[in-house]
RODO-2510 file (C-alpha; in nm, 4 decimals, decimal comma):
residues 327
     n   res          X          Y          Z
     1     m     0,1794    -2,4425    -4,1303
     2     e     0,3132    -2,6225    -3,8099
     3     s     0,0825    -2,9738    -3,7447
     4     t    -0,0050    -3,1420    -3,4354
     5     d    -0,2859    -3,3337    -3,2929
     6     v    -0,4713    -3,0826    -3,0958
     7     v    -0,4148    -2,7061    -3,0122
     8     v    -0,4820    -2,5817    -2,6736
     9     v    -0,6004    -2,2485    -2,6507
    10     g    -0,4600    -2,0763    -2,2973
    11     a    -0,2015    -2,1646    -2,1123
    12     g    -0,3134    -2,1281    -1,7813
    13     p    -0,3280    -2,4270    -1,5545
    14     t    -0,6144    -2,5311    -1,6966
    15     g    -0,4537    -2,5195    -1,9976
    16     l    -0,1240    -2,6781    -1,8759
    17     a    -0,3262    -2,9402    -1,7115
    18     c    -0,5091    -3,0505    -2,0560
    19     g    -0,1159    -3,0739    -2,2063
    20     i     0,0119    -3,2390    -1,8961
    21     e    -0,2726    -3,5221    -1,9763
    22     l    -0,2427    -3,5244    -2,3294
    23     k     0,1282    -3,5773    -2,3499
    24     r     0,0714    -3,8269    -2,0950
    25     r    -0,1103    -4,0285    -2,3674
    26     g     0,0927    -3,9771    -2,6402
    27     v    -0,0455    -3,7151    -2,7639
    28     r     0,1066    -3,4398    -2,9378
    29     a     0,0131    -3,0524    -2,8210
    30     v     0,0858    -2,6993    -2,9046
    31     l    -0,0587    -2,4570    -2,5986
    32     i    -0,1026    -2,1386    -2,7543
    33     d    -0,1368    -1,7934    -2,5467
    34     k    -0,1931    -1,4171    -2,6058
    35     g    -0,0008    -1,3785    -2,2818
    36     c     0,2816    -1,5363    -2,0845
    37     v     0,2372    -1,9063    -1,9480
    38     v    -0,0605    -1,8436    -1,6789
    39     n    -0,1445    -1,4959    -1,8013
    40     s    -0,3928    -1,4576    -1,5939
    41     l    -0,1929    -1,5673    -1,2230
    42     y     0,0475    -1,2825    -1,3681
    43     n    -0,2258    -1,0132    -1,3541
    44     y    -0,3395    -1,0868    -1,0582
    45     p    -0,2797    -0,8226    -0,7461
    46     t     0,1006    -0,7891    -0,6869
    47     q     0,0300    -0,8895    -0,3285
    48     m    -0,2031    -1,1677    -0,3396
    49     v    -0,2944    -1,4662    -0,1312
    50     f    -0,4995    -1,7400    -0,2726
    51     f    -0,7855    -1,8308    -0,0844
    52     t    -0,6833    -2,1901    -0,1068
    53     t    -0,4020    -2,4675    -0,0309
    54     p    -0,1210    -2,5228    -0,2106
    55     e    -0,2310    -2,8975    -0,2866
    56     l    -0,5369    -2,7752    -0,4548
    57     l    -0,3443    -2,5784    -0,7104
    58     e    -0,1593    -2,8633    -0,8149
    59     i    -0,1501    -3,0559    -1,1720
    60     g     0,0391    -3,3219    -1,2992
    61     d     0,1471    -3,4793    -0,9658
    62     i     0,3868    -3,2261    -0,8981
    63     p     0,3975    -3,0969    -0,5283
    64     m     0,3525    -2,7492    -0,4731
    65     t     0,5246    -2,5901    -0,1708
    66     s     0,4162    -2,2999     0,0055
    67     l     0,6135    -2,0660     0,2676
    68     n     0,2300    -2,0253     0,4622
    69     e    -0,0508    -2,2403     0,4788
    70     k    -0,2004    -2,0279     0,1713
    71     p     0,0168    -1,9722    -0,1369
    72     v     0,0932    -1,6307    -0,2801
    73     r     0,0663    -1,5218    -0,6159
    74     l     0,4592    -1,5602    -0,6876
    75     e     0,4783    -1,9312    -0,5470
    76     a     0,2210    -2,0006    -0,7841
    77     l     0,3912    -1,8542    -1,0779
    78     k     0,7438    -2,0272    -0,9715
    79     y     0,5131    -2,3447    -0,9897
    80     y     0,3604    -2,3207    -1,2905
    81     r     0,6471    -2,2443    -1,4524
    82     r     0,8176    -2,5383    -1,3032
    83     v     0,5477    -2,7510    -1,3674
    84     s     0,5678    -2,6728    -1,7397
    85     e     0,9587    -2,7060    -1,7633
    86     y     0,8966    -3,0653    -1,6315
    87     y     0,6698    -3,1749    -1,8836
    88     g     0,8308    -2,9826    -2,1468
    89     l     0,5261    -2,8274    -2,2675
    90     d     0,5446    -2,6673    -2,6297
    91     i     0,3662    -2,3168    -2,5257
    92     r     0,3780    -2,0732    -2,7646
    93     q     0,3736    -1,7305    -2,5768
    94     y     0,2650    -1,3515    -2,6969
    95     q     0,0259    -1,5422    -2,9721
    96     r    -0,3219    -1,4269    -3,0225
    97     v    -0,5962    -1,6417    -3,1359
    98     s    -0,7987    -1,4860    -3,4056
    99     r    -1,0053    -1,7666    -3,5623
   100     i    -1,0155    -2,1231    -3,6115
   101     s    -1,0975    -2,2724    -3,9332
   102     g    -1,1831    -2,5951    -4,0619
   103     d    -1,3571    -2,8869    -3,9427
   104     n    -1,2977    -3,1969    -3,6788
   105     d    -0,9892    -3,3723    -3,7675
   106     a    -0,8627    -3,0923    -4,0225
   107     f    -0,8476    -2,7822    -3,7910
   108     v    -0,6824    -2,4500    -3,8661
   109     t    -0,5682    -2,1894    -3,5963
   110     h    -0,4983    -1,8935    -3,6733
   111     a    -0,2616    -1,6649    -3,4538
   112     t    -0,0606    -1,3579    -3,4711
   113     d     0,2896    -1,3139    -3,2776
   114     m     0,4457    -1,0517    -3,0915
   115     h     0,6068    -0,9125    -3,4151
   116     a     0,2422    -0,8969    -3,5948
   117     c     0,3706    -1,2254    -3,7896
   118     p     0,0724    -1,4576    -3,8683
   119     r     0,0842    -1,7923    -3,7570
   120     q    -0,1178    -2,1289    -3,8118
   121     y    -0,1215    -2,4566    -3,6761
   122     e    -0,2909    -2,7683    -3,8099
   123     s    -0,4718    -2,9770    -3,5747
   124     k    -0,7378    -3,2467    -3,5395
   125     k    -0,8891    -3,1192    -3,2247
   126     v    -0,8907    -2,8100    -3,0396
   127     i    -0,9336    -2,7669    -2,6750
   128     l    -1,0207    -2,3708    -2,5614
   129     a    -0,9528    -2,3008    -2,2230
   130     m    -0,8957    -1,9303    -2,2347
   131     g    -1,0809    -1,8823    -1,9147
   132     y    -1,2866    -1,5541    -1,8638
   133     y    -1,0222    -1,2796    -1,6929
   134     d    -0,9587    -1,0737    -2,0360
   135     v    -1,3555    -0,9455    -2,0892
   136     p    -1,4152    -0,7357    -1,7779
   137     n    -1,8123    -0,6667    -1,6883
   138     l    -1,8546    -0,2835    -1,7907
   139     l    -2,0277     0,0138    -1,5734
   140     n    -2,1741     0,1218    -1,9294
   141     v    -2,2026     0,4831    -1,7920
   142     p    -2,0828     0,8087    -1,9246
   143     g    -1,6812     0,8542    -1,9137
   144     e    -1,5911     0,4927    -1,8418
   145     d    -1,3669     0,4863    -2,1481
   146     l    -1,1542     0,7822    -1,9728
   147     p    -0,8088     0,6295    -1,8845
   148     k    -0,8652     0,6887    -1,4870
   149     v    -1,0814     0,3747    -1,5258
   150     i    -0,9087     0,0207    -1,3911
   151     h    -1,0757    -0,2900    -1,4577
   152     y    -0,8021    -0,4453    -1,3220
   153     y    -0,6234    -0,3929    -0,9603
   154     k    -0,2637    -0,4349    -0,9295
   155     e    -0,0979    -0,2925    -0,6477
   156     a    -0,2079     0,0214    -0,4379
   157     h     0,1277     0,2205    -0,4370
   158     p     0,0716     0,4454    -0,7246
   159     y    -0,2612     0,5925    -0,5804
   160     y    -0,1130     0,6819    -0,2508
   161     n    -0,2553     1,0557    -0,1480
   162     h    -0,5264     1,0340    -0,4222
   163     d    -0,9226     1,0294    -0,4365
   164     v    -1,0186     0,6669    -0,5629
   165     i    -1,3471     0,4918    -0,6071
   166     v    -1,3648     0,1216    -0,5562
   167     v    -1,6933    -0,0266    -0,7152
   168     g    -1,8124    -0,3569    -0,5885
   169     a    -1,8634    -0,5415    -0,2622
   170     k    -1,7203    -0,8627    -0,2938
   171     n    -1,3867    -1,0165    -0,2512
   172     s    -1,1873    -0,8298    -0,5325
   173     a    -1,3214    -0,5019    -0,4238
   174     a    -1,2925    -0,5617    -0,0618
   175     i    -0,9340    -0,6260    -0,0530
   176     a    -0,8442    -0,3762    -0,3232
   177     a    -1,0112    -0,0976    -0,1049
   178     l    -0,7986    -0,2008     0,2004
   179     e    -0,5031    -0,2017     0,0426
   180     l    -0,5787     0,1288    -0,0728
   181     h    -0,6662     0,2538     0,2265
   182     w    -0,3308     0,1184     0,4214
   183     y    -0,1302     0,2654     0,1247
   184     g    -0,2575     0,6286     0,1969
   185     a    -0,5319     0,6610    -0,0275
   186     r    -0,8611     0,8758     0,0113
   187     v    -1,0918     0,5578    -0,0945
   188     t    -1,4638     0,5499    -0,1402
   189     l    -1,7011     0,2039    -0,1936
   190     v    -1,9423     0,1873    -0,3998
   191     h    -2,2103    -0,0672    -0,4403
   192     r    -2,5887    -0,1305    -0,5401
   193     g    -2,6360    -0,3983    -0,2939
   194     a    -2,7449    -0,3408     0,0873
   195     g    -2,3555    -0,3942     0,2243
   196     i    -2,0172    -0,5937     0,1892
   197     s    -2,1094    -0,9256     0,0289
   198     d    -2,1666    -1,2425     0,2668
   199     r    -1,9176    -1,4255    -0,0153
   200     v    -1,6155    -1,2129     0,0915
   201     k    -1,3646    -1,4156     0,3035
   202     y    -1,4439    -1,4597     0,6744
   203     w    -1,0968    -1,2435     0,7268
   204     i    -1,1467    -0,9860     0,5158
   205     k    -1,5361    -0,9134     0,5891
   206     p    -1,4615    -0,7604     0,9190
   207     n    -1,1962    -0,5715     0,8426
   208     i    -1,3573    -0,3699     0,5810
   209     e    -1,6942    -0,3198     0,7383
   210     n    -1,4813    -0,2063     1,0595
   211     r    -1,2975     0,0420     0,8546
   212     i    -1,6184     0,1575     0,6533
   213     k    -1,7620     0,2173     1,0287
   214     s    -1,4862     0,4248     1,1596
   215     g    -1,5394     0,6274     0,8845
   216     e    -1,1871     0,5793     0,7299
   217     v    -1,3356     0,3998     0,4128
   218     r    -1,6335     0,6535     0,2993
   219     a    -1,9261     0,3689     0,1553
   220     f    -2,2551     0,4658    -0,0877
   221     f    -2,4694     0,1503    -0,0574
   222     h    -2,8175     0,1352    -0,2678
   223     s    -2,5771     0,3153    -0,5251
   224     s    -2,4243     0,3280    -0,8498
   225     i    -2,2140     0,5451    -1,0873
   226     a    -2,4127     0,7887    -1,2392
   227     r    -2,1489     0,9596    -1,4883
   228     i    -1,7163     0,9365    -1,4587
   229     e    -1,5982     1,3084    -1,5212
   230     e    -1,1970     1,3965    -1,5340
   231     t    -1,2141     1,5404    -1,1875
   232     s    -1,5431     1,3719    -0,9704
   233     v    -1,7535     1,0971    -1,0131
   234     v    -2,1427     1,1645    -1,0024
   235     l    -2,3138     0,8808    -0,7810
   236     d    -2,6951     0,7850    -0,8096
   237     t    -2,7340     0,7649    -0,4466
   238     p    -3,0730     0,6685    -0,2169
   239     e    -3,0504     1,0482    -0,1377
   240     g    -3,0337     1,1710    -0,4945
   241     e    -2,7395     1,2629    -0,6834
   242     q    -2,4002     1,3486    -0,5296
   243     t    -2,0810     1,4581    -0,6741
   244     v    -1,7228     1,2934    -0,5017
   245     k    -1,4197     1,4309    -0,5797
   246     n    -1,2196     1,1373    -0,7822
   247     d    -0,8848     1,0999    -0,9311
   248     f    -0,9186     0,6719    -1,0157
   249     v    -1,2189     0,4747    -1,0660
   250     f    -1,1726     0,1047    -0,9742
   251     a    -1,4435    -0,0898    -1,1098
   252     m    -1,4418    -0,4525    -0,9743
   253     t    -1,7267    -0,5570    -1,0936
   254     g    -1,6318    -0,9198    -1,2252
   255     y    -1,5446    -1,0690    -1,5700
   256     r    -1,7114    -1,3324    -1,8114
   257     p    -1,6193    -1,5365    -2,0853
   258     d    -1,5760    -1,4005    -2,4121
   259     t    -1,8861    -1,5697    -2,5557
   260     e    -1,8617    -1,3698    -2,8888
   261     f    -1,5499    -1,5742    -3,0286
   262     l    -1,7342    -1,8966    -2,8896
   263     e    -2,0325    -1,7951    -3,0698
   264     q    -1,8655    -1,7650    -3,3857
   265     h    -1,6893    -2,0568    -3,3484
   266     g    -2,0091    -2,2885    -3,2986
   267     i    -2,0140    -2,3011    -2,9757
   268     h    -2,4103    -2,2628    -2,8535
   269     f    -2,5435    -2,2056    -2,4983
   270     e    -2,8548    -2,2998    -2,2866
   271     r    -3,0619    -1,9657    -2,2678
   272     a    -3,1747    -2,0591    -1,9213
   273     t    -2,8126    -2,0917    -1,8061
   274     g    -2,6313    -1,9315    -1,9996
   275     r    -2,3486    -2,2696    -1,9945
   276     p    -2,2364    -2,4374    -2,3298
   277     n    -2,3755    -2,7342    -2,4902
   278     l    -2,1086    -3,0004    -2,3881
   279     h    -2,0998    -3,3581    -2,3654
   280     p    -2,1098    -3,4412    -1,9912
   281     e    -1,7979    -3,6618    -1,9739
   282     s    -1,5852    -3,5461    -2,2950
   283     l    -1,6453    -3,2032    -2,2423
   284     e    -1,7034    -3,2061    -2,6436
   285     s    -1,8902    -2,8939    -2,7645
   286     d    -2,1700    -2,8951    -3,0584
   287     r    -1,8715    -2,8333    -3,2790
   288     k    -1,7342    -3,1505    -3,3232
   289     g    -1,3632    -3,1633    -3,2411
   290     v    -1,3670    -2,8541    -3,0182
   291     y    -1,3616    -2,9378    -2,6564
   292     l    -1,4234    -2,6280    -2,3490
   293     a    -1,1945    -2,6835    -2,0413
   294     g    -1,1741    -2,4811    -1,7209
   295     v    -1,4543    -2,1545    -1,6254
   296     l    -1,5715    -2,1804    -1,9796
   297     v    -1,7568    -2,4839    -1,8784
   298     a    -1,9848    -2,2819    -1,6313
   299     g    -2,0937    -2,0358    -1,8942
   300     m    -2,1707    -1,6968    -1,6978
   301     h    -2,1213    -1,8984    -1,3827
   302     t    -1,7930    -1,8246    -1,3279
   303     n    -1,7889    -1,8798    -0,9515
   304     e    -1,8378    -2,2313    -1,0001
   305     i    -1,5157    -2,3496    -1,1612
   306     f    -1,1851    -2,2363    -1,0261
   307     i    -0,8300    -2,4204    -1,0830
   308     e    -0,9073    -2,6444    -0,7635
   309     n    -1,1714    -2,8401    -0,9972
   310     g    -1,1048    -2,6853    -1,3710
   311     r    -0,7707    -2,8724    -1,3244
   312     f    -0,9533    -3,1858    -1,3737
   313     h    -1,1162    -3,1209    -1,7265
   314     g    -0,7318    -3,2005    -1,8395
   315     k    -0,7996    -3,5945    -1,7629
   316     q    -1,1107    -3,6144    -1,8725
   317     i    -1,0918    -3,4549    -2,2548
   318     a    -0,7502    -3,6304    -2,3098
   319     e    -0,9244    -3,9852    -2,2318
   320     a    -1,1824    -3,8645    -2,5061
   321     i    -0,9221    -3,7411    -2,7629
   322     a    -0,7049    -4,0361    -2,6877
   323     r    -0,9951    -4,3002    -2,7524
   324     e    -1,0833    -4,1168    -3,0841
   325     l    -0,7653    -4,0827    -3,2441
   326     k    -0,6854    -4,4616    -3,1587
   327     a    -1,0041    -4,5353    -3,2949
***
């Protein structure tokens, strides 16, 4: 069993920020991630452009450079690798955390590595910075378990000359629908609302709306998927059920935190808001010695915290932990 001061579960931008701030204060930390460094960003669409500027993605006072006004996925991946190396962070990649036993000042984090070997880390404190990208919001319809149903859009090329359905009408759905159309897929967009969300970025919204207006992208609003079949999808529309020819379904319905894992580890949530009970300054949870960072702080309101503001949680938590360890 290895021993350290703090275990950080998650090596995304927020987890890295926690590791950096702890190291600055002389606190030893091990970061554990079930995937690679900034695994969620790695799994973003290949051609993704961030909606923010480089300086708002920076951590550890390391400048981020970009060829354009807004950075792209590859630039972000390179930046976070460079920051991790600069600070010499102790990151254990491809280790999945199954449970955290023990109590404050005597935790044991149980993980399994890529070779199915058990790993255990003893620590005084634990920071959960796992994000929310791993648990998609399901459609909960018959046929959703078919291999052709995809909850993570990566790139459009494999779907050239195929009939695809995109479910949703926010940024991720609009971008996926546009790229799939540009790459030669026959795209149908399905959304239970009245139209494309007003939250879609201003340079994307008119583009997808014009494609729908021209008939290049077929759209069913006030509609939902009733069931998914091998070669078709049955839609529930205002005009009744309609069967649409289909090869692939992109369910771009968003993601949520792994609340089951959190609840199993003593994290309690407010019923009215879905937010976890936290100390407002230290971000310590109901389970003493366990802190939450990043989007987990927002509970089910995942649109309130992004890299831009979640990165500051590292400093809050590190200061609180450093004070307690020195007391």
